[in-house]
N, C-alpha and C positions, 0 to 999 in steps of 0.2 A: 504494500500500500504506500509506503514512504517513497519507494522508487517511482511509482506511477505519479504520485503527487509532485515529485521533483520534475518529472518530464512535463506535466501539465503546467506547472509554475513557469518553466522555461518557455513554453509555448505562449502563455499569457503575456510574459514579458516581451515577446516578439509581436504582440498585438493580435494574437489569435484568441478565439473563444475555445477553451479546452477544459475538460473535466476528467478527473481520475475516478474511475469506478471499478474497484477490485471485484471480480466475479468468482464464484465457486462453480465447480462442475465442468461439463463439456463446454469448451469455449466457443465452438461453432454456433450451436443453437443459442447459447447465452448472449453472445454478441449480437446475433440477429434479432433476438427479442429486445435487447436494450436499444438497438437502432430503431426498431419499430416504435418503441415507447417514446424515445427522445426526438426522433425525426431530425437527425443531424443534417447539416448542409452537405457534409462529407464525412464518411467514416474512414479513418486512416489506420492502417495496420502495417507493422513491420513484418517482412517475410524473408525467408532464406531463398526464395525464388525457385523452389523445387517444383517440378511439373511431372505429369504422367504418373508412372508407377512409383517414382521416387517420392512424390507427394503422398500417394496412398500409403506406402510403407512407413513413411515418416509421420503419418497422422497430421498432414498439413492443415493447420487452422485456417490459413488463407483460402485454400480451395473450398473448405467447408462453409466459410462465411460467404464467399462469392456465390455459392449455390443457394444461399438462403436470403441474402440481403437484397432488397429492392431499393435502388437509389444509388447515388454516387459513392464509389468506393475507391480509395487510393491505397495501393499496395506499394510499399517502399522497401527496397533492399537496404539493410543497415550499413553496407560498405559504401 
């Protein structure tokens, strides 16, 4: 929670509207449900950029969120 709040604080300092919301459970459906409730202008997620079978075997959160979220989604590779 502290790490997420630090990231959100940094984003707010850059003039963005950002909230830190620690979630429990499977992140794919949890993030999709949160996006449905909040209606963000854009949902941004960090991703390792895995695709295909690599994403399936690694349990890619990004691919599971993409399959569930309706609306703008920004996937960013951390490098």
